[in-house]
N, C-alpha and C positions, 0 to 999 in steps of 0.2 A: 460593695465596699462597706465595711463596718464603720460606725462613727469614730472608733479609736484609730482607724486607718486613714481617715480623711486628712489630707495635708493641711497645714495651718492656713494657707491662703484660700482654702475652700471651706473653712468654718464660717458659719453664718454670724458675721459681726457687722452686717450692713443695716443701715437705716433705710426705710422705704417711704415714699410719698404716699399720701392717702389714696386708697382705691387702686393701688398699683398692681399690675400683673405683667409678668415678663412675656413679651411677644415671641411666639415660636411657631406661628401658623404657616410660615414658609421655610422652616428649618427641616431639611431632609433627614428623616430618621434612619434611613437605610443607605449605607455606603454602597455606591455603584461598583467600585473597583476595590476589592479587599487588599490589594497590594499597595494602596495609597493611604496617606495619612489625612484624616478629615480635619478641615480647618474652617473657621468662620473669620470673616474680615470685619473689623470694627473701625469706623471713621468717626473720630471725635472732632467737633468743630462748632463754630458759632451758627453757621447756616442762617445768616441774617441778610438776605434770604438764601435759600438753597438754590444752586444754579445747575445748569446742565454739566458743567465741569465736575461738580461733586459726584454726579451720577456716572459720568464717563470714567472717573477714576476706578470705580468698581469693575466696569467692563474692561478697561485696560489691564487691570490686575488679573481679572478672570482669564483673559487671553494668555497672558504671560504664565500664569500658573499652569494652565493646561498644556502649553507648549514646552515649558522649561523646568518643571518641578515634578516631584512625586506627591504632591498634595491634591486633595479633592475638596472643592468648596461645597460646604453643606448649608451655608447661609451667609448673609451679609447684613450689617447693622449700621445705621446712622445714630449717633449719640449726641444730641444737642447739648451744649454746655449750659451750666446753671446761670441764672440771672446774676448771681454773685460774682461772676467773672468780671463784670463792670467794664466791658470793652466799648469804645466808641461805636455808635451805630447798632448796638445790641438791642434788638427788639425783645419784648418779654417772652418768656419761655413758652407760654401757651400758643402764641402766634407762630413761633418758630417750629415747635413740635407739630402743629397742625400743617404747616406748609411742607415740612419734611414728609409727613404721612401722605399728604395729597400726592407729592412727587413720587414716593416709593410705590404706593398702591396703584397709581394710574400709569406709571411708565415702566415698571419692572415686574418680573415674575418671581424674583428671589430676594429682594431687599426688604428690610423691616426697619422700623423706628422704635428705639427703646427710650422712653422718657425718664428713665430712672435718674440719670445724671441731671436732667434739666430742672426737675421740680424739687430740688432740695439745695442744701448748701454746697458750696464749691467742693468738688472732689478732684483729687489728683488723677492723672491719667493711669498710673499704676493701679490705683484703687478701682477705677472704672473697668480695667481689664480683668481684675480679680472678680468683680461682680459678674461679668459675663461668664467667666470660667466657672464660678459657683452655680449660677443659674443653669448653664447648659450641661455641665458634667456631674454636679452633685444633685441638684433638684430633678433635672430631666433624665439624668443617667447616661448622658452622651448619646452616641448613635450605635447602630449595630450593623454587622455585615448581613448579607442575604442568608447566611447560614445561622444567624442568631448570635454571633460573637459580639460582645460589647466592646466598644472602642471609645476612649476619651477623645474629645474634640480639642484641637489646639486653637487657641484664640490668638489672632494676629492683628496688629495695628496697621491701618491703611492711612497714608498721609502724603502730603506734597513735600517737595524738597526743602521747604522752609523748616520742616521739623528736624531734619538731619543737621541743617545749618545751626539751629539753636542748640541742639544736643551737643554739638562739638565745641560750643563756646563755654569757656570756663565760668563756673558760677551760676549758669542759667538753670541747669538741672542738677539735682543732687546725684552723687554717684550711686546711692542706694536705689533711686528711681530708675536710673539708666540700666543698672544691673537687672532690676525687676522687669522693665519693659523690653529691653533688648536681649537680655540673657535668658529670661524665663519664656517670654512670648515671641518676640521677633516682630519685624515690620516690613511692609512693602511700601516703597517710596516711589511716587510718580515723579520722574525727572521733568524739569521745566527748562525751556530755552533760557540760556544766559546764566543758569545756576552753576556755580563752581562747586562740584560735588567731590572732586578728588581729595581736597584738603580735609573736608568735613569727614569723609569716610576714613581717611588716614588717622584722624584724631580718635575715631571710634573703632580702631582695628581690633580691639579685644572682642568685639561682638560682630565682626564682619560676616561671619557665617550665618548670622540671623538677620542680616539686612539685605533685602532684595530690591535691586534698582530696576524699575519698570520704565522703559523708554516711551515717551509720548510721540508717537509717529506722526500725528497730525497735531500741530501746536494749537493750543486753546488757552487764551489768556483772559477769559471771562472771570471776573471776580465779584464777590458780593459788594465790595467797595464801589466798583464801577457801576454796578446795577443801582445801588442807592443814589449815586450821583446822578445817573440818568433820571431816576424817579423824581428827585428834588428839582430837576430842571424841566420836568414835564415831558421827557422823551420816552419813546416806546422801548419796552424791554421784552417784547414778544420775540420768541425764538432764542432768547438767551436763557429763559427759564421755562419749565413745563407750563403749559397753558393753564392748568388748574391753579398753579401758584400765582401766575399773573392775575387771573380772575380774582383770587382771594385777596391779593394786595389791593387791587382796584376797588373791590367791594368794601374793604375795611379802611380805605384811605391811608394805607401804611407808607412809611418812609417819605412822606411829603416834607417833613422837617424832622430828621432824626437827632438833631442837636449836636451834630459832629461836623465841624468845619474841615475843609480839605487838608489843612495843615495838621490837624490832630490825627487825621486818618492816614496821612502819608506814611507808607512803609509799615503800617500796622495790620494790614489785612493778611491774616494767616488762616483763612477760612478752611483750608484743607489740612492744616498742620498746626494744631493748637500749641501755644507756648504756655505751659502750665507752671 
């Protein structure tokens, strides 16, 4: 693709943190099945701290994609939010990115952590997805089939049901961002027990073809909020988080007092579906 042919959303208009390099060591460069469309899953969130539910979301989506779609996953990314998000209980980006990296590298064979969003000013979700699209398709050149044919990779957002709920509320997201995220990219939503999805989906009917609902067959209500509460109370969080993350928290005495009372945190934990 010549520079003049590069779509506007793939032009390099991004700022970069110092010493940044885009992680792609686990990105599959060769498409296994040429009849399928290559995709990467991107989960944006606080990850303060990352839990097994965050990781399970990728595996649930992977199963759904394999069984019910014509997509092929070539990579998965965790994108921790910037410190500028200023959310209750939000630990600094360095700690959060480190914990995400420990979790991804030690528990998964295909997940990666991109610190681009974490180490700079607040970025909208639409811009974050554009960044992934630019790095994977413009800089890396996408992927190729076993016969050498180049293919663009579709970037898709992975999130919890909270995301769709907020997207369907008037005034929370701009129409421009909804069109960009749901129209251009699309999303996989992990359903949760007790979530009223029907009305939310109805309000987003224009983009229904790009919204994939993934059932959570074994309910898991672990949340970063609950983990932080346990830590403040001196309770064990082992087996709620990867062991390496628990060790890191203990070694650095994290979350002993994150400065957020329960009333402030009530209803605000959207660790798997950021409200941007």
